[in-house]
Residue frames as qw, qx, qy, qz and C-alpha x, y, z in Angstrom:
[[0.470, -0.285, 0.647, 0.529, -6.39, -4.58, 36.61],
 [0.471, 0.542, 0.659, 0.222, -8.94, -4.53, 33.75],
 [0.144, 0.966, 0.147, -0.157, -9.04, -0.74, 33.52],
 [0.302, -0.693, 0.488, 0.436, -5.24, -0.59, 33.20],
 [0.482, 0.039, 0.780, 0.399, -5.30, -3.15, 30.41],
 [0.357, 0.770, 0.525, 0.066, -8.13, -1.34, 28.64],
 [0.024, -0.944, 0.099, 0.313, -6.25, 1.94, 28.85],
 [0.390, -0.442, 0.663, 0.462, -3.17, 0.24, 27.37],
 [0.469, 0.375, 0.749, 0.280, -5.28, -1.18, 24.54],
 [0.223, 0.920, 0.308, -0.098, -6.73, 2.26, 23.86],
 [0.192, -0.787, 0.382, 0.445, -3.21, 3.73, 23.68],
 [0.438, -0.103, 0.784, 0.428, -2.32, 1.03, 21.17],
 [0.386, 0.657, 0.637, 0.118, -5.44, 1.80, 19.15],
 [0.055, 0.951, 0.018, -0.303, -4.55, 5.48, 19.11],
 [0.304, -0.549, 0.612, 0.481, -1.10, 4.57, 17.78],
 [0.437, 0.230, 0.809, 0.318, -2.71, 2.41, 15.11],
 [0.274, 0.864, 0.411, -0.096, -5.04, 5.27, 14.14],
 [0.080, -0.863, 0.281, 0.413, -2.02, 7.54, 13.78],
 [0.393, -0.230, 0.775, 0.437, -0.29, 4.90, 11.64],
 [0.411, 0.559, 0.706, 0.143, -3.40, 4.62, 9.47],
 [0.135, 0.947, 0.134, -0.258, -3.53, 8.39, 9.12],
 [0.249, -0.657, 0.534, 0.470, 0.15, 8.43, 8.15],
 [0.426, 0.065, 0.824, 0.368, -0.39, 5.71, 5.52],
 [0.333, 0.769, 0.545, 0.000, -3.39, 7.58, 4.11],
 [0.013, 0.929, -0.114, -0.350, -1.38, 10.79, 3.91],
 [0.364, -0.373, 0.710, 0.474, 1.43, 8.89, 2.15],
 [0.425, 0.417, 0.770, 0.229, -1.14, 7.57, -0.30],
 [0.193, 0.914, 0.293, -0.204, -2.45, 11.10, -0.81],
 [0.149, -0.773, 0.398, 0.471, 1.03, 12.42, -1.60],
 [0.402, -0.077, 0.814, 0.413, 1.61, 9.60, -4.07],
 [0.355, 0.656, 0.662, 0.078, -1.71, 10.29, -5.77],
 [0.074, 0.945, 0.082, -0.309, -1.11, 14.04, -5.89],
 [0.219, -0.638, 0.563, 0.478, 2.34, 13.51, -7.37],
 [0.764, 0.473, -0.196, -0.393, 0.92, 11.21, -10.03],
 [0.008, 0.496, -0.868, 0.006, 3.29, 8.41, -9.02],
 [0.859, 0.005, -0.115, -0.499, 1.00, 5.60, -10.16],
 [0.581, 0.310, -0.741, 0.134, 3.79, 3.05, -9.75],
 [0.141, 0.129, -0.770, 0.608, 3.35, 3.21, -5.96],
 [0.555, -0.225, -0.023, -0.800, -0.44, 3.47, -5.71],
 [0.839, -0.129, -0.489, -0.201, -0.95, -0.27, -5.32],
 [0.554, 0.039, -0.627, 0.546, 1.71, -0.54, -2.60],
 [0.122, -0.199, 0.321, -0.918, 0.25, 2.44, -0.75],
 [0.711, -0.208, -0.208, -0.639, -3.21, 0.88, -0.93],
 [0.789, -0.065, -0.603, 0.101, -1.82, -2.41, 0.43],
 [0.321, 0.101, -0.562, 0.756, -0.23, -0.59, 3.35],
 [0.412, -0.213, 0.113, -0.879, -3.50, 1.20, 4.11],
 [0.817, -0.151, -0.413, -0.373, -5.33, -2.14, 3.99],
 [0.646, 0.013, -0.651, 0.398, -2.78, -3.67, 6.37],
 [0.018, 0.156, -0.430, 0.889, -3.22, -0.77, 8.81],
 [0.629, -0.196, -0.106, -0.744, -7.01, -1.18, 8.66],
 [0.816, -0.086, -0.567, -0.072, -6.64, -4.90, 9.37],
 [0.414, 0.060, -0.625, 0.659, -4.48, -4.17, 12.43],
 [0.295, -0.194, 0.199, -0.914, -7.19, -1.75, 13.59],
 [0.767, -0.182, -0.379, -0.485, -9.81, -4.51, 13.29],
 [0.714, -0.068, -0.638, 0.280, -7.77, -6.84, 15.48],
 [0.166, 0.115, -0.467, 0.861, -7.16, -4.09, 18.02],
 [0.498, -0.235, -0.063, -0.832, -10.89, -3.36, 18.10],
 [0.818, -0.197, -0.505, -0.194, -11.66, -6.98, 18.92],
 [0.559, -0.009, -0.594, 0.579, -9.06, -7.01, 21.69],
 [0.101, -0.197, 0.253, -0.942, -10.51, -3.79, 23.08],
 [0.667, -0.273, -0.301, -0.625, -14.02, -5.26, 23.05],
 [0.754, -0.171, -0.611, 0.167, -12.81, -8.14, 25.21],
 [0.333, 0.020, -0.468, 0.819, -11.28, -5.70, 27.71],
 [0.327, -0.271, -0.040, -0.904, -14.43, -3.55, 27.71],
 [0.743, -0.321, -0.501, -0.307, -16.53, -6.56, 28.77],
 [0.647, -0.166, -0.568, 0.481, -14.23, -7.20, 31.72],
 [0.121, 0.064, -0.265, 0.954, -14.17, -3.55, 32.83],
 [0.481, -0.314, -0.281, -0.769, -17.94, -3.24, 32.35],
 [0.741, -0.328, -0.586, -0.018, -18.42, -6.22, 34.63],
 [0.497, -0.125, -0.470, 0.719, -16.13, -4.70, 37.28],
 [0.002, 0.001, -0.121, 0.993, -17.83, -1.31, 37.09],
 [0.286, 0.443, 0.731, -0.433, -21.44, -2.49, 36.85],
 [0.349, 0.472, -0.251, -0.770, -21.98, -1.34, 33.27],
 [0.894, 0.315, 0.158, -0.278, -23.71, -3.36, 30.53],
 [0.763, -0.177, 0.502, 0.368, -21.42, -5.96, 28.91],
 [0.550, 0.500, 0.428, 0.514, -21.83, -4.26, 25.53],
 [0.163, -0.891, -0.158, 0.392, -21.05, -0.80, 26.94],
 [0.538, 0.730, -0.006, 0.421, -19.44, 1.81, 24.76],
 [0.516, 0.094, -0.333, 0.783, -16.48, 3.79, 25.97],
 [0.190, -0.445, -0.007, -0.875, -18.82, 6.68, 26.69],
 [0.764, -0.465, -0.273, -0.356, -20.99, 4.41, 28.85],
 [0.786, -0.128, -0.408, 0.446, -17.93, 3.10, 30.68],
 [0.211, 0.331, -0.216, 0.894, -16.96, 6.69, 31.48],
 [0.503, -0.498, -0.100, -0.699, -20.36, 7.19, 33.11],
 [0.897, -0.373, -0.212, -0.106, -19.77, 4.10, 35.28],
 [0.521, 0.443, -0.505, 0.526, -16.17, 4.91, 36.23],
 [0.640, -0.524, -0.508, 0.239, -15.55, 4.35, 39.94],
 [0.383, -0.678, -0.114, 0.617, -13.62, 7.61, 40.33],
 [0.273, 0.915, -0.012, -0.297, -12.75, 10.86, 38.55],
 [0.243, -0.600, 0.653, 0.392, -9.25, 9.67, 37.63],
 [0.426, 0.121, 0.856, 0.268, -10.48, 6.75, 35.50],
 [0.373, 0.791, 0.455, -0.169, -13.23, 8.88, 34.07],
 [0.084, 0.890, -0.235, -0.383, -10.68, 11.47, 32.92],
 [0.352, -0.347, 0.782, 0.380, -8.32, 8.83, 31.48],
 [0.417, 0.352, 0.814, 0.198, -11.08, 7.40, 29.32],
 [0.261, 0.893, 0.247, -0.272, -12.46, 10.83, 28.37],
 [0.084, -0.744, 0.473, 0.464, -8.97, 11.72, 27.08],
 [0.368, -0.057, 0.865, 0.335, -8.80, 8.49, 25.08],
 [0.388, 0.638, 0.664, -0.045, -12.25, 9.09, 23.65],
 [0.161, 0.910, 0.000, -0.383, -11.46, 12.67, 22.60],
 [0.168, -0.587, 0.648, 0.456, -8.14, 11.72, 21.00],
 [0.372, 0.106, 0.887, 0.251, -9.60, 8.76, 19.14],
 [0.358, 0.763, 0.508, -0.180, -12.58, 10.75, 17.93],
 [0.094, 0.866, -0.226, -0.437, -10.30, 13.48, 16.58],
 [0.234, -0.384, 0.800, 0.398, -8.02, 10.95, 14.88],
 [0.427, 0.372, 0.821, 0.068, -10.99, 9.12, 13.37],
 [0.312, 0.865, 0.242, -0.309, -12.24, 12.42, 11.93],
 [0.006, -0.739, 0.508, 0.443, -8.84, 13.12, 10.37],
 [0.361, -0.082, 0.893, 0.257, -8.69, 9.59, 8.95],
 [0.437, 0.612, 0.652, -0.091, -12.14, 10.00, 7.39],
 [0.221, 0.893, -0.029, -0.392, -11.22, 13.35, 5.83],
 [0.083, -0.584, 0.697, 0.408, -8.00, 12.07, 4.26],
 [0.423, 0.146, 0.888, 0.108, -9.72, 8.85, 3.13],
 [0.425, 0.752, 0.456, -0.215, -12.43, 10.90, 1.39],
 [0.135, 0.846, -0.308, -0.415, -9.84, 13.15, -0.28],
 [0.252, -0.344, 0.847, 0.316, -7.92, 10.09, -1.51],
 [0.481, 0.413, 0.773, -0.021, -11.09, 8.60, -2.91],
 [0.360, 0.868, 0.130, -0.315, -11.69, 11.81, -4.88],
 [0.040, -0.692, 0.609, 0.385, -8.09, 11.66, -6.21],
 [0.374, -0.056, 0.908, 0.180, -8.57, 8.04, -7.28],
 [0.478, 0.637, 0.586, -0.150, -11.88, 8.77, -8.98],
 [0.241, 0.883, -0.147, -0.375, -10.33, 11.71, -10.84],
 [0.164, -0.508, 0.775, 0.338, -7.39, 9.55, -11.95],
 [0.456, 0.229, 0.858, 0.056, -9.73, 6.82, -13.16],
 [0.418, 0.801, 0.337, -0.267, -11.83, 9.36, -15.04],
 [0.092, 0.810, -0.415, -0.404, -8.71, 10.83, -16.66],
 [0.289, -0.254, 0.883, 0.268, -7.51, 7.38, -17.74],
 [0.473, 0.479, 0.737, -0.058, -10.92, 6.51, -19.18],
 [0.328, 0.880, 0.088, -0.331, -11.04, 9.80, -21.08],
 [0.072, -0.662, 0.632, 0.397, -7.52, 9.28, -22.42],
 [0.369, 0.019, 0.909, 0.193, -8.40, 5.79, -23.66],
 [0.431, 0.684, 0.563, -0.174, -11.68, 7.03, -25.15],
 [0.161, 0.867, -0.162, -0.442, -9.76, 9.80, -26.92],
 [0.335, -0.338, 0.770, 0.424, -7.73, 7.24, -28.84],
 [0.604, 0.367, -0.208, -0.676, -10.75, 6.50, -30.97],
 [0.468, 0.176, -0.851, -0.161, -10.28, 2.75, -30.75],
 [0.818, -0.415, -0.208, -0.340, -12.23, 0.14, -28.90],
 [0.200, -0.689, 0.617, -0.325, -10.61, -1.03, -25.72],
 [0.359, 0.181, -0.916, 0.007, -11.24, -4.76, -25.92],
 [0.522, -0.092, 0.513, -0.675, -14.37, -4.94, -23.82],
 [0.148, 0.097, 0.977, 0.115, -16.41, -8.08, -24.12],
 [0.438, -0.094, -0.367, -0.815, -19.67, -8.25, -26.02],
 [0.751, -0.171, 0.245, -0.588, -22.85, -10.08, -24.99],
 [0.944, 0.188, -0.243, -0.123, -21.62, -13.27, -26.69],
 [0.805, -0.514, 0.191, 0.227, -18.37, -13.29, -24.67],
 [0.725, 0.335, 0.155, 0.581, -16.14, -12.36, -27.59],
 [0.310, -0.407, -0.062, 0.857, -14.04, -9.23, -27.49],
 [0.333, 0.828, 0.353, -0.281, -15.86, -6.25, -28.89],
 [0.079, 0.786, -0.423, -0.444, -12.73, -4.99, -30.63],
 [0.918, 0.375, 0.039, -0.122, -12.33, -6.94, -33.85],
 [0.594, 0.620, -0.441, 0.260, -8.59, -6.49, -34.31],
 [0.835, -0.497, -0.102, 0.214, -5.94, -7.80, -31.97],
 [0.512, 0.585, -0.173, 0.604, -3.35, -5.14, -32.76],
 [0.546, -0.470, -0.396, 0.570, -1.44, -4.07, -29.65],
 [0.067, 0.906, 0.148, 0.391, -1.67, -0.39, -28.75],
 [0.519, -0.037, -0.364, 0.773, 0.79, 1.87, -26.98],
 [0.203, -0.913, -0.340, -0.099, -0.42, 4.58, -24.66],
 [0.316, 0.534, -0.290, 0.729, 1.59, 7.70, -23.92],
 [0.562, -0.530, -0.569, 0.280, 1.86, 7.68, -20.16],
 [0.304, -0.246, -0.152, 0.908, 2.96, 11.34, -20.07],
 [0.041, 0.684, 0.597, 0.417, -0.45, 12.79, -20.90]]
């Protein structure tokens, strides 16, 4: 019964990886379109997907311990080690398929995450350069805790730079 439950958990994790990939691609589209209004919401949705992945990983770890015990593998076995201890070719193939799919999805997630990080860094750099181009101090704090900008005149920024 443990192998069936583990396989079900792995299917669920694959679905969660696909959801995470989808949320990252949504975030990428929002960033590329310059729709800063939605960046925070997209980031929250990515964070929520990552949190669901963490919970799924813990549930999987519990199932792995049970299957490892049944199959004579170490309690802290990886999926790859479980495959080596599979009692028959059918279970071995099921878990090989899960491993391949999850590895591919994880690679896609990492690539989109890295691209999004570059978009965010570029947007931050552009905002900093736009503010620096105004020729006014931005209200940073000095060593004494007072604002570095002496005046308290509000400023308007053109958001269509």
